[in-house]
C-alpha positions as a printed Julia matrix, in Angstrom:
830×3 Matrix{Float64}:
  -0.08    0.06  -0.12
   1.28    3.66  -0.66
  -0.44    6.72   0.85
  -1.91    7.48  -2.37
  -4.24    4.36  -2.62
  -6.32    4.9    0.81
  -8.33    8.03  -0.46
  -8.14    9.6    3.13
  -5.95    9.21   5.83
  -6.09    9.91   9.45
  -3.61   12.54  10.75
  -1.59    9.73  12.27
  -1.48    7.6    8.92
  -0.14   11.05   7.32
   2.71   11.4   10.33
   3.47    7.84   9.42
   3.76    7.97   5.76
   5.57   10.95   6.1
   8.3     9.29   8.49
   8.6     6.39   6.17
   9.29    8.83   3.31
  11.92   10.73   5.17
   9.89   13.88   6.06
  10.1    15.75   8.73
   7.6    16.07  11.48
   5.89   19.31  12.09
   5.45   18.93  15.74
   9.17   17.67  16.29
  10.61   21.67  16.45
   7.46   22.57  19.15
   8.33   19.48  21.12
  11.95   18.87  20.56
  12.91   17.94  24.27
  10.16   14.95  24.4
  11.08   14.17  21.05
  14.75   13.65  22.33
  13.37   11.83  25.62
  11.28    9.31  23.43
  13.8     8.61  20.93
  16.44    7.29  23.45
  14.0     4.11  24.57
  11.03    4.2   21.66
  10.99    0.52  20.61
  13.3    -1.0   23.12
  12.14   -4.57  24.51
  11.88   -3.76  28.32
  14.34   -4.53  30.57
  13.46   -5.85  34.22
  14.86   -4.17  37.08
  15.11   -6.49  40.27
  15.8    -3.62  42.95
  12.61   -3.24  44.14
  11.93   -7.09  44.57
  15.31   -7.45  46.29
  14.92   -4.88  48.58
  11.34   -5.49  49.44
  12.15   -8.76  49.84
  15.32   -8.3   52.12
  12.88   -6.2   54.47
  10.32   -8.61  54.48
  12.74  -11.27  55.84
  14.21   -9.28  58.69
  10.67   -8.21  59.72
   8.52  -11.57  59.53
   6.06  -11.91  62.5
   5.16   -7.96  62.55
   1.9    -6.67  61.75
   1.64   -6.81  57.58
   0.95   -3.12  57.24
   4.41   -2.28  59.39
   6.06   -4.79  57.4
   4.75   -3.19  54.17
   5.9     0.25  55.23
   9.38   -0.93  56.49
  10.02   -2.68  53.09
   9.12    0.64  51.47
  11.47    2.77  53.77
  14.2     0.11  52.79
  13.6     0.62  49.32
  13.55    4.33  49.35
  16.83    4.5   51.23
  18.83    1.85  48.97
  16.94    2.01  45.22
  19.17    3.5   42.93
  18.3     7.0   41.75
  18.5     8.55  38.47
  18.62   12.17  36.98
  17.84   11.84  32.87
  19.38   14.1   30.2
  16.58   16.46  29.44
  14.18   15.29  31.54
  12.45   18.13  33.79
  10.7    15.52  36.32
  12.66   13.26  38.83
  11.66    9.92  39.96
  11.95    6.38  38.27
  10.88    3.1   39.92
  13.36    1.26  37.94
  16.63    1.45  35.52
  17.3     3.73  32.48
  15.32    3.24  29.51
  12.35    0.95  28.9
  11.63   -1.09  32.32
   9.72   -3.32  34.46
   9.72   -4.42  38.28
   8.96   -7.56  39.83
   6.25   -7.87  42.76
   7.59  -11.15  44.17
   4.75  -11.07  46.9
   2.54  -11.75  43.66
   4.66  -13.93  41.74
   7.25  -15.66  43.71
   5.71  -19.41  43.46
   7.09  -19.06  40.0
   9.0   -16.41  39.41
  12.23  -18.4   39.36
  10.58  -20.29  36.14
   9.14  -16.89  34.8
  12.42  -14.97  34.49
  14.05  -17.85  32.26
  10.66  -17.4   29.88
  10.51  -13.86  29.79
  12.56  -12.97  26.99
  11.36  -15.28  24.59
   7.47  -15.55  25.38
   5.42  -14.38  22.43
   3.38  -11.49  24.04
   5.05   -8.53  25.79
   8.43  -10.09  26.24
  11.37   -8.48  28.36
  14.75   -8.85  28.83
  16.83   -9.86  32.05
  20.34  -10.02  32.92
  21.83  -13.2   33.73
  23.34  -11.96  36.99
  19.95  -10.17  37.87
  18.34  -13.76  36.96
  20.54  -15.64  39.02
  19.42  -13.27  42.28
  15.87  -13.82  41.11
  16.53  -17.6   41.35
  18.4   -17.75  44.11
  17.85  -14.9   46.69
  14.22  -13.48  46.01
  11.96  -16.73  44.55
  13.31  -18.93  47.6
  11.85  -16.66  50.49
   8.33  -16.4   48.88
   7.61  -20.44  47.86
   4.44  -21.05  50.08
   3.94  -17.24  51.04
   1.97  -16.07  47.68
  -1.65  -15.2   47.84
  -1.77  -17.2   44.48
  -0.54  -20.4   46.55
  -3.4   -19.88  49.1
  -5.82  -19.44  46.82
  -5.14  -22.11  44.57
  -5.2   -24.44  47.67
  -8.37  -23.11  49.16
 -10.64  -23.54  46.08
 -12.92  -26.34  46.33
 -12.65  -29.16  44.05
 -15.32  -28.35  41.53
 -14.37  -24.45  41.36
 -10.8   -25.14  40.82
 -11.11  -27.45  37.83
 -13.43  -24.65  35.96
 -10.42  -21.95  36.94
  -7.18  -23.8   36.73
  -5.79  -26.54  34.34
  -3.0   -27.49  36.52
  -2.74  -28.84  39.87
  -0.85  -25.82  41.06
  -2.88  -23.14  39.45
  -0.43  -21.83  37.19
  -2.36  -21.87  33.92
  -5.87  -20.97  33.51
  -8.56  -23.06  32.11
 -10.02  -19.74  30.64
 -13.78  -20.54  31.67
 -13.78  -19.09  35.11
 -10.59  -17.28  35.61
  -9.81  -15.35  38.89
  -7.64  -12.41  38.24
  -6.77  -11.48  42.11
  -3.65  -13.19  42.04
  -1.61  -11.4   39.29
  -2.04   -8.21  40.77
  -2.12   -6.75  44.31
  -5.28   -4.09  43.48
  -7.47   -3.55  40.87
  -7.45   -0.24  39.17
  -7.27    2.57  41.94
  -7.1     6.43  42.08
  -5.19    8.31  44.64
  -5.94   11.6   45.95
  -3.29   13.82  44.24
  -5.25   16.96  45.62
  -4.42   16.15  49.17
  -1.02   15.68  48.67
  -0.36   18.8   46.59
  -2.53   20.92  49.17
  -0.89   19.34  52.47
   2.22   17.39  51.65
   3.11   14.04  53.35
   4.54   15.86  56.23
   1.37   17.24  57.11
  -0.21   13.43  56.62
   2.58   12.49  59.11
   1.85   15.09  61.7
  -1.88   13.49  61.42
  -0.92   10.01  61.94
   1.39   11.17  65.0
  -1.48   13.41  66.69
  -3.92   10.0   66.31
  -1.19    7.94  67.84
  -1.02   10.0   70.98
  -4.62   10.0   71.08
  -5.06    5.99  71.16
  -6.18    4.64  74.21
  -3.22    2.77  75.89
  -5.47    0.02  77.28
  -7.59   -0.87  74.35
  -6.63   -3.98  72.57
  -7.73   -2.98  69.33
  -6.2     0.32  69.81
  -2.79   -1.59  70.23
  -3.04   -4.51  67.89
  -4.73   -2.69  64.81
  -4.41    1.01  64.8
  -0.95    1.55  66.42
   0.64   -0.49  63.79
  -1.31    1.28  61.1
  -0.36    4.63  62.09
   3.09    3.84  62.51
   3.31    2.74  59.18
   2.12    5.73  58.07
   4.53    7.74  59.67
   7.36    5.35  58.28
   5.83    5.53  54.87
   5.71    9.32  54.86
   9.15    9.6   56.04
  10.13    7.06  53.11
   8.86    8.89  50.0
  10.19   12.22  51.4
  13.67   10.6   52.19
  13.25    8.95  48.49
  12.62   12.44  47.23
  15.28   14.38  48.69
  17.79   11.26  47.34
  16.73   12.78  43.86
  17.36   16.24  44.87
  21.13   15.68  46.22
  21.88   13.95  42.58
  20.42   16.57  40.71
  22.55   19.07  42.38
  25.61   17.24  41.97
  24.54   16.61  38.18
  24.38   20.67  38.12
  27.66   21.25  39.34
  28.97   19.37  36.58
  26.61   20.74  34.04
  28.38   23.39  31.5
  25.31   24.21  29.81
  24.1    27.18  31.63
  20.14   26.61  30.74
  20.39   22.85  31.57
  22.23   23.75  35.12
  19.37   25.99  35.96
  16.93   23.49  35.18
  18.68   20.94  37.59
  19.08   23.32  40.28
  15.34   24.17  39.71
  14.4    20.57  39.97
  16.74   19.84  42.76
  15.0    22.66  44.86
  11.47   20.99  43.74
  12.49   17.81  45.19
  13.78   19.26  48.5
  10.4    20.48  48.81
   7.54   18.24  47.41
   5.87   15.86  48.06
   6.68   16.37  51.81
   5.3    20.02  51.77
   2.49   21.88  49.53
   3.28   22.42  45.96
   3.42   26.24  45.55
   3.08   26.13  41.56
   2.7    24.07  38.42
   6.03   22.9   38.37
   6.08   21.82  41.79
   2.79   20.43  41.71
   3.92   18.34  38.96
   6.8    17.02  40.5
   4.8    16.35  43.5
   2.25   14.14  41.57
   5.05   12.25  39.92
   6.69   11.45  42.82
   3.35   10.05  44.32
   2.54    8.22  41.29
   5.78    6.32  40.87
   6.0     5.56  44.57
   2.53    3.99  44.43
   3.89    1.9   41.58
   7.05    0.7   43.83
   4.51   -0.03  46.67
   2.47   -2.53  44.98
   1.11   -3.71  41.57
  -1.94   -1.93  41.11
  -4.06   -3.76  37.93
  -3.59   -1.77  34.91
  -1.17    0.99  36.37
  -2.03    3.8   38.95
  -4.51    6.22  37.47
  -3.77    9.95  37.16
  -7.14   10.83  38.39
  -8.83   13.95  37.21
  -5.76   16.11  36.14
  -7.46   19.12  34.67
  -9.04   19.68  37.89
  -6.5    19.34  40.4
  -3.71   20.93  38.49
  -6.06   23.82  37.59
  -5.17   26.39  40.47
  -1.69   26.05  39.96
  -1.82   26.31  36.18
  -3.96   29.29  36.16
  -1.94   30.93  39.21
   1.56   30.73  37.08
  -0.36   31.78  33.65
  -1.76   34.96  35.39
   1.57   35.66  37.09
   3.32   35.55  33.91
   5.9    32.84  35.34
   4.58   29.98  33.03
   3.37   29.6   29.3
   1.08   27.06  27.54
   3.99   25.54  26.06
   6.27   25.2   29.04
   3.28   23.54  30.98
   2.61   21.12  27.8
   6.17   20.55  28.38
   6.28   19.44  31.73
   2.94   17.33  31.23
   4.99   15.45  28.47
   7.71   14.9   30.54
   5.49   13.17  32.63
   4.01   11.21  29.54
   7.45   10.04  28.6
   8.19    8.68  32.27
   4.99    6.62  32.19
   5.96    5.53  28.63
   9.09    4.1   30.13
   7.48    2.01  32.86
   5.86   -1.17  31.42
   3.51   -2.43  33.84
   4.54   -6.23  33.55
   2.48   -9.29  33.57
   5.02  -12.16  34.87
   2.26  -15.16  34.89
   1.5   -16.85  31.84
  -2.37  -15.91  32.28
  -1.73  -12.21  33.08
   0.66  -12.11  30.18
  -2.21  -13.41  28.06
  -4.58  -10.84  29.19
  -2.71   -7.96  28.44
  -1.19   -7.82  25.08
   1.27   -4.76  23.9
   2.47   -4.26  27.18
  -0.83   -2.97  28.14
  -1.34    0.0   30.5
  -3.98    1.96  31.57
  -2.48    5.13  33.7
  -5.87    7.06  32.85
  -5.75   10.99  32.72
  -9.37   11.95  33.25
 -10.41   15.2   31.47
 -13.66   17.17  31.36
 -16.95   16.15  33.46
 -18.44   17.77  35.99
 -17.74   19.68  39.28
 -18.53   18.37  42.73
 -21.15   20.75  42.39
 -22.88   19.37  39.32
 -21.42   22.08  37.04
 -19.55   21.63  33.86
 -15.86   21.12  34.72
 -14.44   21.88  31.49
 -11.37   24.14  31.44
  -8.41   25.58  29.42
  -6.19   22.87  30.96
  -8.43   20.11  29.8
  -8.1    21.59  26.02
  -4.3    21.61  26.66
  -4.23   18.26  27.06
  -6.18   17.04  24.31
  -3.79   19.29  22.33
  -0.88   17.27  23.57
  -2.39   14.19  22.49
  -3.23   15.37  19.19
   0.8    16.79  18.82
   2.75   14.12  20.49
   2.86   10.86  18.81
   2.8     8.7   22.33
   0.28    5.89  23.77
   0.84    7.22  27.31
  -0.68    8.47  29.11
  -4.39    6.49  28.58
  -6.55    9.44  27.95
 -10.53    9.34  29.19
 -12.92   12.1   28.29
 -16.06   12.47  30.39
 -18.86   13.45  28.69
 -22.26   14.69  30.05
 -25.52   16.1   28.81
 -24.39   19.72  29.07
 -20.76   19.42  27.88
 -20.05   22.41  25.93
 -19.68   22.26  22.24
 -16.61   23.42  22.31
 -15.09   20.6   24.14
 -17.12   18.03  22.18
 -15.43   19.61  19.24
 -12.05   19.34  20.74
 -12.57   15.76  21.73
 -13.77   14.76  18.29
 -10.81   16.07  16.55
  -8.54   14.37  18.88
 -10.36   11.17  18.2
 -10.15   11.92  14.7
  -6.23   12.35  14.79
  -6.32    8.22  14.61
  -4.24    7.2   17.69
  -7.4     5.78  19.74
  -7.87    8.72  22.2
  -9.48    9.71  24.16
 -11.96    6.94  25.08
 -15.18    8.45  26.33
 -16.9     7.72  29.58
 -20.65    8.59  30.49
 -21.51   10.5   33.49
 -25.3    10.14  32.49
 -24.75    6.25  33.25
 -22.35    6.49  35.74
 -23.18    8.8   38.36
 -26.73    7.5   38.93
 -25.44    4.19  39.62
 -23.03    5.4   42.18
 -25.45    7.43  43.97
 -27.49    4.05  43.77
 -24.82    2.2   45.52
 -24.31    4.78  48.49
 -22.55    7.53  47.19
 -23.14   11.22  47.65
 -23.83   13.03  44.24
 -20.58   15.42  45.18
 -18.65   12.23  45.38
 -20.08   10.71  42.12
 -19.61   13.85  40.47
 -16.07   13.89  41.36
 -15.43   10.2   39.83
 -12.1     9.84  38.04
 -11.38    6.85  35.11
  -9.54    4.32  36.56
  -8.3     1.33  34.56
  -9.74    0.15  31.13
 -13.23    1.73  31.31
 -14.03    1.64  34.85
 -13.98    4.69  37.73
 -12.97    5.4   41.25
 -14.26    7.88  44.11
 -11.42    9.03  45.81
 -11.87    8.76  49.65
 -14.97    6.53  49.3
 -14.13    3.61  47.13
 -12.47    0.79  49.36
 -12.68   -2.16  47.18
  -9.08   -3.68  46.09
  -9.75   -7.43  44.95
  -9.47   -8.45  41.27
 -12.82  -10.25  39.72
 -13.31  -13.37  37.79
 -13.43  -13.51  33.92
 -16.32  -15.66  32.94
 -16.35  -17.22  29.47
 -19.87  -17.73  28.9
 -19.07  -18.66  25.14
 -17.92  -22.0   27.01
 -21.44  -22.28  28.54
 -23.06  -22.51  24.88
 -20.51  -25.31  23.89
 -21.16  -26.87  27.24
 -25.04  -27.16  26.05
 -24.04  -28.61  22.83
 -21.88  -30.95  24.35
 -23.39  -32.39  27.67
 -21.38  -30.55  30.16
 -17.82  -30.92  27.96
 -15.67  -28.78  25.69
 -13.48  -30.19  22.69
 -10.52  -28.52  24.14
 -10.58  -30.58  27.31
 -11.92  -33.86  25.88
 -13.66  -36.1   28.16
 -13.35  -33.87  31.43
 -17.05  -33.19  33.02
 -16.84  -29.56  33.47
 -20.14  -28.14  33.3
 -23.87  -29.48  34.1
 -24.77  -32.66  32.21
 -27.87  -31.17  30.76
 -28.54  -33.98  28.58
 -28.46  -34.6   24.79
 -29.43  -31.51  22.87
 -30.76  -33.19  20.04
 -33.42  -34.24  22.45
 -34.61  -31.03  23.01
 -38.08  -30.23  21.36
 -38.6   -26.7   22.49
 -36.46  -23.41  22.6
 -37.26  -23.34  26.28
 -35.57  -26.65  26.83
 -32.38  -25.46  24.92
 -32.69  -22.18  26.98
 -32.87  -23.84  30.35
 -29.66  -25.85  29.56
 -27.89  -22.7   28.75
 -29.28  -21.18  31.97
 -28.05  -24.09  34.08
 -24.6   -23.8   32.63
 -24.43  -19.99  33.0
 -25.51  -20.15  36.81
 -22.81  -22.83  37.49
 -20.35  -20.26  36.19
 -22.07  -17.57  38.3
 -21.7   -19.9   41.26
 -17.92  -20.71  40.83
 -17.22  -16.94  40.08
 -19.22  -15.79  43.52
 -17.6   -18.75  45.39
 -14.15  -17.63  44.04
 -14.67  -14.11  45.41
 -15.91  -15.23  48.46
 -12.58  -17.23  49.28
 -10.37  -14.08  47.45
 -11.85  -11.6   50.04
 -11.13  -13.94  53.03
  -7.4   -14.46  52.06
  -6.36  -11.4   50.5
  -6.13   -8.85  53.55
  -3.39  -11.62  54.99
  -1.22  -10.99  52.21
  -1.43   -7.13  50.91
  -0.87   -3.84  52.38
  -0.75   -0.25  51.14
   0.45    1.94  53.61
   0.66    4.92  51.28
  -2.62    4.69  49.51
  -3.91    4.28  52.81
  -2.42    7.15  54.26
  -3.7     9.4   51.52
  -7.26    8.05  51.73
  -9.78    9.72  54.27
 -11.67    6.72  55.57
  -8.38    4.63  55.83
  -6.85    7.64  58.22
 -10.3     7.88  60.18
 -10.76    4.38  61.17
  -6.78    3.57  61.29
  -7.24    0.77  58.68
  -5.35   -0.63  55.59
  -7.03   -0.15  52.27
  -6.78   -4.1   51.92
  -8.73   -5.17  54.78
 -12.08   -6.73  53.54
 -14.12   -4.22  55.48
 -13.7    -0.42  55.99
 -16.08    1.26  57.63
 -18.36    3.65  55.35
 -16.6     2.52  52.38
 -18.22    1.48  49.28
 -17.11   -2.1   48.02
 -17.44   -1.74  44.28
 -15.97   -4.99  42.18
 -17.22   -6.71  39.27
 -17.1   -10.0   37.41
 -16.79   -9.91  33.76
 -19.03  -11.44  31.21
 -16.61  -12.78  28.35
 -18.22  -13.09  24.59
 -21.47  -11.5   24.71
 -21.83  -10.98  20.81
 -20.77  -14.88  20.35
 -23.38  -16.04  22.68
 -26.09  -13.61  21.6
 -25.86  -14.72  17.96
 -25.12  -18.4   18.67
 -28.34  -18.11  20.79
 -30.35  -16.2   18.39
 -29.52  -18.54  15.54
 -30.36  -21.72  17.46
 -33.8   -20.26  18.11
 -34.49  -18.75  14.9
 -33.03  -21.69  12.54
 -33.6   -24.86  14.68
 -36.94  -24.13  16.75
 -38.62  -21.45  14.71
 -37.84  -21.65  10.87
 -36.62  -25.28  11.3
 -34.1   -25.11   8.9
 -31.71  -26.7   10.47
 -31.76  -29.57  12.75
 -29.73  -29.74  16.18
 -27.67  -32.34  14.79
 -26.92  -30.41  11.58
 -25.73  -27.58  13.77
 -23.64  -29.95  16.08
 -22.22  -31.79  13.19
 -20.96  -28.51  11.55
 -19.33  -27.16  14.66
 -17.57  -30.52  15.15
 -16.2   -30.12  11.74
 -15.43  -26.32  12.33
 -17.85  -25.79   9.19
 -15.6   -27.87   6.78
 -17.89  -29.68   4.3
 -20.66  -27.35   5.99
 -20.44  -24.14   4.15
 -24.05  -23.91   3.74
 -24.86  -24.59   7.58
 -22.26  -21.92   8.18
 -23.83  -19.26   5.74
 -27.3   -19.97   7.18
 -25.84  -19.34  10.83
 -24.45  -16.5    9.82
 -27.9   -15.03   8.07
 -29.48  -15.04  11.43
 -30.63  -12.19  13.68
 -26.96  -10.6   15.39
 -26.49   -8.22  17.96
 -25.32   -4.87  16.91
 -27.82   -4.17  14.78
 -30.53   -2.83  16.67
 -32.66   -6.11  16.11
 -35.15   -6.83  18.76
 -34.59  -10.52  18.22
 -31.24  -10.68  18.81
 -31.28   -8.05  21.36
 -33.9    -9.37  23.56
 -31.68  -12.27  24.0
 -29.06  -10.58  25.18
 -31.11   -8.5   27.69
 -32.32  -11.51  29.04
 -28.92  -12.61  29.48
 -28.13   -9.67  31.37
 -30.89  -10.18  33.36
 -29.81  -13.36  34.78
 -26.22  -12.03  35.53
 -27.36   -8.82  37.25
 -30.18  -10.56  39.17
 -27.72  -13.13  40.25
 -24.95  -10.38  41.41
 -27.83   -8.26  42.95
 -28.98  -11.57  45.42
 -25.65  -12.94  46.29
 -23.24   -9.88  46.36
 -24.16   -8.87  50.06
 -22.78  -12.34  51.26
 -19.71  -11.22  49.82
 -19.91   -7.9   51.26
 -19.84   -6.07  48.28
 -21.27   -4.71  45.04
 -20.43   -7.71  42.77
 -21.78   -6.24  39.39
 -21.85   -7.85  35.7
 -19.09   -5.86  33.38
 -18.33   -6.29  30.12
 -14.6    -5.72  29.74
 -12.55   -8.13  28.57
  -9.19   -6.24  27.82
  -7.8    -8.43  24.82
  -8.44  -11.68  27.14
 -11.64  -12.33  24.61
  -8.28  -13.67  22.13
  -6.86  -16.42  25.15
 -10.7   -17.08  25.89
 -11.65  -17.84  22.58
  -8.96  -20.41  22.0
 -10.48  -22.8   24.56
 -13.58  -22.62  22.69
 -14.7   -24.78  19.49
 -16.85  -23.39  16.88
 -19.94  -21.92  17.61
 -23.43  -21.87  16.26
 -23.16  -17.96  14.75
 -20.66  -19.29  12.24
 -17.47  -18.31  14.24
 -14.63  -20.72  13.6
 -12.79  -22.74  16.54
 -10.47  -21.18  18.73
 -10.55  -17.92  17.18
 -11.41  -14.83  19.15
 -14.62  -14.15  20.83
 -16.46  -11.14  20.55
 -14.72   -8.19  22.54
 -16.77   -6.39  25.62
 -20.17   -5.32  24.27
 -19.02   -4.86  20.86
 -20.76   -7.02  18.04
 -19.47  -10.22  16.72
 -16.74   -9.43  13.68
 -18.37   -8.51  10.58
 -22.0    -9.02  12.27
 -22.61   -5.31  12.95
 -24.11   -4.24   9.09
 -26.43   -1.62   9.88
 -24.14    0.93  11.2
 -22.5     2.41  14.11
 -25.63    4.13  15.72
 -27.21    0.79  15.27
 -24.39   -0.61  17.77
 -25.25    1.93  20.58
 -28.82    0.92  20.06
 -28.1    -2.81  20.59
 -26.09   -1.97  23.51
 -29.0     0.23  24.97
 -31.57   -2.44  24.26
 -29.58   -5.05  26.11
 -29.38   -3.26  29.22
 -31.37   -3.72  32.29
 -31.72   -0.11  33.4
 -34.1    -0.78  35.95
 -31.36   -2.61  38.08
 -28.26   -1.35  39.58
 -26.12   -4.4   40.04
 -23.97   -3.53  36.82
 -21.05   -2.02  35.78
 -18.84   -0.72  32.85
 -19.36   -1.87  29.36
 -16.4    -1.74  26.59
 -17.43   -0.38  23.06
 -14.9    -0.41  20.16
 -16.35    1.03  17.08
 -13.96    1.42  14.01
 -14.35    4.48  11.47
 -12.65    5.08   8.53
 -11.06    8.4    8.01
 -13.06    9.18   4.97
 -16.31    8.83   6.99
 -15.33   11.63   9.54
 -13.26   13.99   7.27
 -13.52   17.64   7.34
 -15.47   19.72   9.55
 -18.58   18.05   8.59
 -17.05   14.98   9.66
 -16.31   16.5   13.04
 -19.79   17.63  13.41
 -21.01   13.76  12.55
 -18.92   12.68  15.31
 -20.09   15.27  17.65
 -23.42   14.17  17.01
 -22.6    10.83  17.21
 -21.3    11.49  20.91
 -24.34   13.21  21.83
 -26.29   10.24  20.77
 -24.03    7.91  23.11
 -24.65   10.21  25.73
 -28.25   10.29  25.75
 -28.35    6.64  25.71
 -26.47    6.24  28.73
 -23.91    3.81  27.32
 -20.9     3.78  29.72
 -17.86    3.88  27.41
 -17.04    4.04  23.81
 -13.83    4.45  22.05
 -12.78    4.61  18.43
 -10.25    3.39  15.9
 -10.08    5.8   13.31
  -7.55    4.06  10.37
  -7.68    2.22   7.34
  -7.68   -1.32   6.77
  -5.17   -1.57   4.33
  -3.16    0.28   7.06
  -3.15   -2.27   9.43
  -2.45   -5.03   6.57
   0.59   -3.19   5.63
   1.83   -2.83   9.2
   1.4    -6.62   9.8
   3.2    -7.28   6.71
   6.38   -4.75   7.06
   6.36   -4.15  10.95
   9.71   -2.39  10.71
   8.2     0.53   8.7
   5.05    0.49  10.94
   6.97    1.03  14.08
   5.21    3.75  15.16
   1.75    2.92  14.29
  -0.47    3.24  17.53
  -4.09    1.51  17.79
  -7.03    1.31  20.05
  -7.37   -2.03  21.5
  -9.17   -2.6   24.87
  -9.54    0.45  26.84
  -5.88    1.57  25.97
  -3.97    2.13  23.02
  -0.3     0.5   22.06
   2.06   -0.01  19.18
   0.38   -2.39  16.31
   3.71   -4.46  15.89
   3.77   -5.36  19.82
   0.68   -7.13  19.38
   0.57  -10.87  18.4
  -0.48  -11.99  14.98
  -4.04  -13.24  16.76
  -4.85   -9.83  17.79
  -3.52   -8.07  14.81
  -6.11  -10.14  13.02
  -8.81   -9.57  15.49
  -8.21   -5.36  14.94
  -7.96   -5.75  11.27
 -11.22   -8.15  11.22
 -13.46   -5.28  13.33
 -16.44   -3.98  11.11
 -14.65   -1.0    9.55
 -17.72    2.07   9.25
 -17.22    3.94   6.52
 -20.57    6.27   7.0
 -22.0     7.7    9.88
């Protein structure tokens, strides 16, 4: 393909072809510093830095037997004292969690039981590989991993699951390999997505939080067993961790001054001195200006990554809100320009891109391809008073996304019914750039749901996007455990195979619902599906019940707890099972909605209503992977499909959703949480599809399932608005036990070309908002570009695509996921 054959290209494609042809990027001159920073590591295979794991392990060995939260704080102090600190050339912000370049770090408290095996496989694994030096690998194998054998949460969970749940969860006795049916996710991250209260640290600093903890310590009842055994260790841990992060920052300040003394360039020397002054003050003390605010937030963000593995990487919260006072003050005073502010933010973006959130376990790696990351920056939305929150910094961050070619950070734009036209226009123009930003999150869906679950309106209005499509309310959310991913396409297969799956042979995994060829009515088939569906839900909830009971004995989060109002009020760590006044919002994942709906619709329509096929014909066709049964495959594909605003298919989807929502509503209280149904697979619809044989919607065996709440590949033929309507039609809006739905839509650049195209896209966003759809994200790219990039990856090294709540380099993805993106329906009209 050449640039001349695709008709119309997105700005990203224009930049890419200019680069291939050797032409200069027009933004390189205005963003020269961050381009230089980016080029030093862009395209590198990440290197594993073991310092965090080594120092964490050393400290935990020395403090065995002490309260866990105190152990964790002392480990953070030991890391802060000993971890190598860096001052990077050209950078304006200090603070890293590991070595120079592109890097990842290890969390042996999660992966210690198989870390010795994993480090040998990391460099050569097919998805998200990483290098590790032989010397470091030797330390991992001989010094780090042995201490954690028998101590990890994963080992405790594997041993605790009942046999009937274990066989749906794991494919081996040790629980290292998933069966991809009812998959637990709590063992490869310390916490699900999270948002810290950055504003608290910017306004108060950690020294004031330490002062608060010391006052609470002094007020404890010396005779109280609870105060002595629970509150005292927690508050002592807060004091230690506040000292640790301040010490860590000051070590950076010392090094920056040393580097400044040797610097001969007067301009860079002045920058280094200013950076040292910033690190001497923040995050211990309140930030006084925009640069200090950026530095304080960055120290806190990076120290949080050192503290624990937060699933999907720690969120950046509502950056256009908490940074605004510092930005406005400095702009008004003439001490900051828009260009300098953008440069500081983009130095942060580059720092995020250097840190790779590695998933060491085989299952975690399969779930999160392309070095998945979701350090969301949230813009727009509403203030706690319910007013529109759009401001100058909102537009500056959107502008940065259009001008700097990097898929970090993840950017989320909150939309509400009164979002101003200028904001929506800016959002639409950024979407049209083609790199997949921003994803859109709908206030009209999320705010009422959060209020129904116990939040005040002010708390709900102030939510920040966190992770792929989820949201958090700082100081009110308190739940940290990952939830189950449930492969409901496997439930369809188990009906056809009487409780078994082709992948797993003669193992009885599901309910013995009988010979499907003996079913004489749709109701009988539907009842069989519901039995398999409920079996999976029961297994997921037993998993979660077990997880909730075990996790508090394995994880602590003293820094994250120190900045959480409720944790400080009640002197309790964030990982404890119940925190007074907190709202525990969790979820279980529905995998393969489109695949399941389309399969059930085809059976209902063609077998039981129109009688164009027999059940035996369908079973024979799927057994043969449709080879020799192309006529049956064609008939199945002609049946009503989800994604087309078709009441026939959508009514089945709504009934499936109702079963899940009702189950969550009935049994969540036994878990002490809201365990809501969610449709957000990340990239896991690919590995989950690899265990499901051919399905009655015409899908071939072991190929990807439909992703999120999107339609099956090629099934959505009535345009993008019909996809929104199917999403709407399949929701049970009168019930509250539901959470995010991820929705992917792919447009051709031609479809939204020019000013008229922007107007159409703004109108489409308004429709998304009116229908109360939780989430939508876009790829704006020509299919030919994706095909060319797969064929010649070196030329297309910088091509960014939207995957599943995050963007990544297309060439970093597995061939299966590349094909999945290529196969998504390409909408040429809006």
